[in-house]
C-alpha positions in Angstrom: 0.0 0.0 0.0 2.8 2.4 0.9 4.5 1.8 -2.5 1.2 2.7 -4.3 0.8 5.8 -2.2 4.3 7.0 -2.9 4.0 6.1 -6.6 0.7 8.1 -6.8 2.4 11.0 -5.1 5.3 11.0 -7.5 3.0 10.7 -10.6 0.8 13.5 -9.3 3.7 15.7 -8.8 5.2 14.9 -12.2 1.9 15.6 -13.8 1.7 19.1 -12.2 5.4 19.9 -12.8 5.3 19.2 -16.5 1.9 20.8 -17.1 3.3 24.3 -18.0 5.6 22.7 -20.5 3.1 20.6 -22.4 -0.2 22.5 -22.0 -1.4 24.5 -25.0 -4.8 26.0 -26.1 -7.0 24.5 -28.8 -10.5 26.0 -29.2 -12.1 26.2 -25.7 -9.6 23.8 -24.1 -6.1 23.8 -22.7 -5.0 20.4 -24.0 -2.4 18.5 -22.1 -0.8 15.3 -23.5 1.1 15.0 -20.3 -2.1 14.2 -18.4 -2.8 11.3 -20.8 0.7 10.0 -20.4 0.3 10.0 -16.6 -3.1 8.4 -17.0 -1.6 5.6 -19.1 1.2 5.0 -16.7 -0.9 5.2 -13.5 -3.7 3.1 -14.9 -1.4 0.2 -15.8 0.9 0.4 -12.7 -1.7 1.2 -10.1 -5.2 0.4 -11.4 -8.3 2.4 -12.2 -9.1 4.0 -8.8 -5.5 5.2 -8.1 -5.3 6.5 -11.7 -8.6 8.4 -11.3 -7.4 9.9 -8.0 -4.1 11.0 -9.6 -6.0 12.5 -12.6 -8.2 14.4 -10.1 -5.2 15.7 -8.2 -3.4 16.8 -11.3 -6.5 18.4 -12.8 -7.2 20.3 -9.5 -3.6 21.6 -9.3 -3.6 22.5 -13.0 -6.7 24.6 -12.5 -5.1 26.2 -9.4 -1.9 27.2 -11.3 -3.7 28.3 -14.5 -2.6 25.5 -16.8 -6.0 23.8 -16.8 -9.7 24.5 -16.9 -12.8 22.8 -15.5 -12.5 20.4 -18.5 -9.5 18.8 -16.9 -11.9 16.6 -14.9 -13.9 15.0 -17.8 -10.7 15.2 -19.9 -8.6 13.1 -17.5 -10.6 10.9 -15.2 -12.5 8.8 -17.7 -9.2 8.0 -19.6 -7.5 7.0 -16.4 -10.4 4.7 -15.4 -10.5 3.0 -18.8 -6.8 2.3 -18.8 -7.0 0.9 -15.3 -9.9 -1.4 -16.3 -8.2 -2.5 -19.5 -5.0 -3.3 -17.5 -7.0 -5.4 -15.1 -8.7 -7.2 -18.0 -5.5 -7.8 -19.9 -3.9 -9.3 -16.8 -6.8 -11.7 -16.5 -6.5 -12.6 -20.2 -2.7 -12.9 -20.0 -2.2 -10.1 -22.5 0.6 -7.7 -22.1 -0.9 -5.1 -19.7 1.2 -2.3 -21.1 -1.0 -2.3 -24.2 -3.8 -1.0 -21.9 -2.1 2.4 -22.1 -3.3 2.7 -25.7 -6.9 2.5 -24.5 -6.7 5.9 -22.8 -8.2 7.8 -25.8 -11.4 5.7 -25.6 -12.1 7.1 -22.1 -10.9 10.6 -22.7 -12.2 11.2 -26.2 -15.5 9.4 -26.3 -16.6 9.2 -22.7 -14.9 12.4 -21.3 -15.4 14.4 -24.5 -19.1 13.6 -24.5 -19.5 14.5 -20.8 -17.6 17.7 -21.3 -19.7 18.7 -24.3 -23.2 17.7 -23.1 -22.9 18.4 -19.4 -19.9 20.5 -18.3 -19.9 23.0 -21.2 -23.5 24.0 -20.7 -23.0 24.3 -16.9 -20.2 26.9 -17.5 -22.2 28.7 -20.2 -20.4 27.3 -23.3 -21.6 25.6 -26.4 -19.2 23.2 -28.1 -19.7 20.8 -31.0 -19.2 17.2 -30.0 -17.1 16.3 -33.0 -14.8 19.4 -32.3 -14.3 18.1 -28.7 -13.5 14.6 -29.9 -11.0 15.8 -32.5 -9.4 18.3 -30.2 -9.1 15.8 -27.3 -7.8 13.1 -29.6 -5.0 15.5 -30.6 -3.9 15.4 -26.9 -4.9 12.0 -25.8 -3.4 9.9 -28.6 0.2 11.2 -28.4 0.0 11.2 -24.6 -1.1 7.6 -24.4 1.6 6.5 -26.9 4.2 8.3 -24.8 2.8 6.5 -21.7 3.0 3.2 -23.5 6.6 3.8 -24.5 7.5 4.7 -20.9 5.8 1.6 -19.6 7.7 -0.6 -22.1 10.9 1.0 -20.9 10.0 0.3 -17.3 9.1 -3.3 -18.2 12.5 -3.8 -19.9 14.3 -2.7 -16.8 12.1 -4.9 -14.6 9.5 -2.6 -13.2 6.1 -4.1 -13.9 4.3 -4.1 -10.6 4.0 -1.5 -7.8 
């Protein structure tokens, strides 16, 4: 348990520290591939609930320091959960769990993007096209999940597969 807590702290801190370097505006969003990279890593190493918690912490801190918006929550948490669940499923099926990192866009783009467009945007007085959200978030989520996958592969090669 202590290892998971420390790993969650390190990944949360890393997510916040790199946010000013990798965050950029597209349409109404401040996209952040680093969040998706952290989601991919934390979902595989720690599971869905820890990954969602890390995403929530990073999102809250990004909003506090101005590198994120309210869309950080629907843009991060669903992707983290999906990776964690796919990782769990891949372990059961004896498939390389690192591949679960590549599922992050399913949660972020389709689940999170839909929530952001249909629920969050109207709550904050914005109107956004669903396809615009999906395309924009895919531009952030796909490279972030690939980076997370590559980092996980590197960790696997040096013997770090479980926390």
